[in-house]
C-alpha positions in Angstrom: 119.9 120.4 147.6 117.7 122.7 149.4 119.3 124.4 152.2 117.2 123.4 155.0 116.9 119.6 153.6 117.2 117.3 156.3 118.2 113.5 155.2 117.6 110.9 157.6 118.3 107.4 157.9 118.4 104.4 160.2 122.1 103.3 159.4 124.4 104.5 162.2 127.5 104.0 160.2 126.0 106.1 157.5 125.2 108.6 159.9 128.7 108.9 161.5 130.6 109.0 158.2 128.4 112.0 157.4 128.5 113.4 160.9 131.6 112.4 162.8 133.8 115.6 161.8 131.1 118.1 162.7 130.4 116.4 166.1 134.1 116.1 167.3 134.2 119.9 166.1 132.5 120.9 169.6 133.0 117.4 171.5 131.8 119.4 174.7 128.4 120.6 173.5 128.0 117.3 171.5 128.9 115.2 174.0 125.7 113.3 174.4 125.2 112.5 170.4 128.8 111.4 171.0 128.6 109.0 173.8 125.2 107.6 172.7 126.2 106.7 169.1 129.7 105.3 170.7 126.9 102.9 172.4 125.0 102.0 169.7 128.3 101.1 167.6 130.0 99.0 170.5 126.5 97.4 172.2 124.3 97.5 169.0 121.2 99.3 168.4 119.1 98.8 171.4 121.7 99.9 173.5 119.4 103.2 174.6 116.3 102.0 173.6 113.5 99.6 173.1 112.9 100.5 169.5 115.3 100.9 166.1 116.9 104.4 165.8 116.8 107.1 163.9 119.5 109.4 163.0 119.6 112.8 160.6 122.1 115.7 159.5 121.4 119.0 157.9 123.8 120.1 155.7 125.0 123.7 154.3 124.9 124.3 150.7 128.6 123.6 150.2 127.6 119.8 151.8 129.1 120.4 155.3 127.0 119.2 158.3 125.6 121.9 160.6 123.4 119.8 162.5 122.4 116.2 163.5 119.3 114.6 165.3 119.8 111.2 167.0 116.7 109.4 167.9 116.8 106.3 170.4 112.8 105.6 171.1 111.3 105.8 173.7 113.6 108.8 174.9 113.2 112.3 173.5 115.1 113.2 170.2 118.4 114.6 170.5 119.4 117.6 168.7 122.7 119.6 168.1 122.3 123.4 168.3 119.4 125.0 165.4 118.1 127.9 164.4 114.0 128.6 164.5 114.0 128.1 160.8 116.0 125.1 160.8 114.0 123.3 163.7 110.6 124.2 161.9 112.3 122.2 158.9 112.9 119.1 160.9 109.5 119.2 162.5 108.0 119.6 158.8 110.4 116.7 157.7 109.5 114.5 160.7 105.7 114.8 160.7 105.8 113.9 156.7 107.6 110.8 157.2 105.3 109.7 160.2 108.1 109.7 162.9 106.4 109.5 166.2 108.3 112.2 168.7 107.7 111.6 172.4 109.7 114.9 173.1 113.2 116.5 172.1 116.4 117.2 174.6 118.6 120.3 173.3 120.6 123.1 173.9 118.0 125.5 175.8 116.6 127.5 172.9 117.1 124.8 170.4 114.7 122.5 172.4 112.2 125.6 172.7 112.2 126.2 169.2 111.2 122.6 168.3 109.0 122.2 170.7 107.1 125.4 169.6 107.6 124.1 165.9 106.4 120.5 166.5 103.2 122.0 168.4 102.5 124.3 165.5 103.0 121.2 162.9 100.9 118.7 164.7 98.7 120.5 167.6 100.5 118.3 169.9 100.8 120.0 173.6 104.3 120.8 174.9 105.7 121.2 178.2 109.2 121.8 179.4 109.9 118.8 181.7 113.4 119.3 182.5 116.0 122.1 182.9 120.0 121.1 183.0 122.9 122.7 183.0 126.3 121.1 181.6 129.3 121.6 183.1 133.3 121.1 182.4 136.0 120.6 184.8 138.6 123.6 185.0 140.9 122.6 187.6 139.8 120.3 190.3 139.1 121.8 193.7 138.9 118.7 196.3 136.4 119.3 199.4 138.0 121.2 202.4 136.5 118.2 204.6 136.7 114.7 203.6 134.3 112.4 205.2 135.4 109.2 207.1 135.5 106.2 204.8 137.0 105.6 201.2 136.2 105.3 197.7 136.3 102.1 195.6 135.4 101.2 192.2 132.4 98.8 192.8 132.3 95.3 191.6 130.2 92.6 190.8 129.3 91.8 194.6 127.5 95.5 194.2 125.4 94.9 191.5 122.1 94.3 193.0 123.2 97.5 194.9 123.6 99.2 191.9 120.6 98.6 190.0 118.6 99.5 193.2 120.2 102.9 193.2 119.4 103.4 189.7 116.1 103.0 190.0 115.8 105.4 193.2 117.8 107.7 191.4 115.4 108.0 188.4 112.5 108.2 191.1 114.2 111.0 192.6 114.9 113.0 189.8 111.8 112.4 188.5 113.3 110.7 185.3 112.0 107.5 183.7 113.4 104.1 183.8 114.7 103.2 180.0 116.5 100.4 180.7 116.7 97.0 182.6 118.6 98.1 186.0 120.5 94.9 186.1 121.6 95.9 182.5 122.4 99.3 183.6 124.4 97.6 186.4 126.3 95.5 184.4 127.1 98.0 181.5 128.9 99.9 184.2 130.4 97.0 186.2 131.9 96.2 182.5 134.1 99.5 182.2 134.6 99.9 186.0 132.1 103.3 185.7 130.8 102.9 188.8 132.5 104.3 192.2 131.1 104.0 195.6 132.1 105.7 198.8 131.9 103.5 201.9 132.0 104.3 205.7 134.7 102.6 207.7 132.4 99.9 208.2 132.3 99.0 204.6 128.6 100.7 203.9 128.0 102.0 200.6 126.7 105.6 201.0 127.4 107.4 197.6 127.7 106.5 193.9 129.6 108.8 191.5 128.9 106.9 187.8 131.2 107.7 184.8 130.9 106.9 180.8 133.8 105.6 178.4 136.0 107.7 177.4 134.4 109.7 174.1 135.9 112.2 171.7 138.6 113.0 174.6 135.8 113.7 177.2 134.7 111.6 180.2 131.2 112.6 181.5 130.4 111.9 185.0 126.7 110.3 185.5 124.7 109.7 187.4 126.0 111.0 191.2 123.5 109.5 193.8 123.2 109.7 197.5 120.1 107.8 199.4 118.1 110.7 200.8 119.1 109.1 204.8 123.0 109.7 203.7 122.9 113.3 202.5 124.5 116.2 204.1 127.4 114.3 205.1 129.9 115.1 202.4 130.0 112.0 200.8 128.7 113.0 197.0 131.7 115.5 196.9 133.9 113.3 198.2 133.0 110.2 195.8 132.3 113.0 192.7 136.1 114.4 193.6 137.2 110.9 193.3 135.9 110.4 190.1 136.8 113.8 188.6 140.2 113.4 189.5 140.7 110.2 188.2 139.2 110.9 184.8 141.3 114.1 184.7 144.2 112.2 185.3 143.8 110.4 182.0 144.0 113.5 180.0 140.4 113.8 179.2 137.9 116.6 179.5 135.8 116.0 182.2 131.8 117.1 182.1 128.8 116.4 183.7 125.1 117.4 183.9 123.2 118.6 186.7 119.4 119.6 187.2 118.8 123.5 187.5 116.2 122.5 189.6 118.6 121.5 192.3 121.0 124.3 193.4 122.6 122.1 196.2 124.2 119.9 193.1 124.9 122.7 191.0 126.8 124.6 193.9 128.9 121.5 194.9 130.2 121.1 191.4 131.4 124.7 191.2 133.1 124.4 194.4 134.9 121.4 192.7 135.9 122.9 189.9 133.3 122.4 187.2 132.4 125.9 185.1 129.0 126.2 182.8 129.2 125.4 179.2 125.7 125.3 178.1 122.3 124.7 179.5 119.7 122.3 177.9 115.9 121.7 178.3 113.9 118.8 177.6 110.1 119.1 176.2 107.6 116.4 176.3 104.7 116.2 173.9 101.3 114.8 174.5 
């Protein structure tokens, strides 16, 4: 086997047999691959995309896995950290296989390296479209002031609201709607993965979601407050509630933020989150 011989497969079980130990070796850094793979395993191959997913592993000469790819089209390719040579080898392998790559999401240097390699190999135009920071909760520090109201786990009566806020969140952050909003709401309701902050009169004003536990981790996502309700501390209150509940299970608690939003980054640091790594999305045209 060549040192940079990427092995591609459409078989999730085969991918997990090869990559599971590697992914669990640094679960925070690999959190998205772990949670997406778990969703594909439990909810089927189209849980995160409209086309069949593809997977890949890169092995060292001794046979141990040193990097992975996971692709759920039409979302960007997801990569674990790579050096530029491994990124270039992957670009060559995917191009030779005729694999369509709309973009890449990875740790910042890896994403840039693959984008450059893909551009060289295919002539595509590569543009950085998003920068994110991964945070891990160290010790929860609740807000100094809690706004009037309370947190409650969303139920079936909130399905329409969750679906609407999913669409609004995507528009607010410049993201694409890659899942039917009602199906997204149903997936969150199924495991109690959406918590609302409501005012004393029962009006929902903010949302903090959470993904199911995976590899000893719970990731908080998304956090959304409609524009008209911002500035009252609702997001901090509901995020603190969800973070504390997740931490009480013994899991590590993670979340991503948009680096273009300094308000949310300051909020999460005040709540006790600490940076782990920066990630980037590049889009190919």
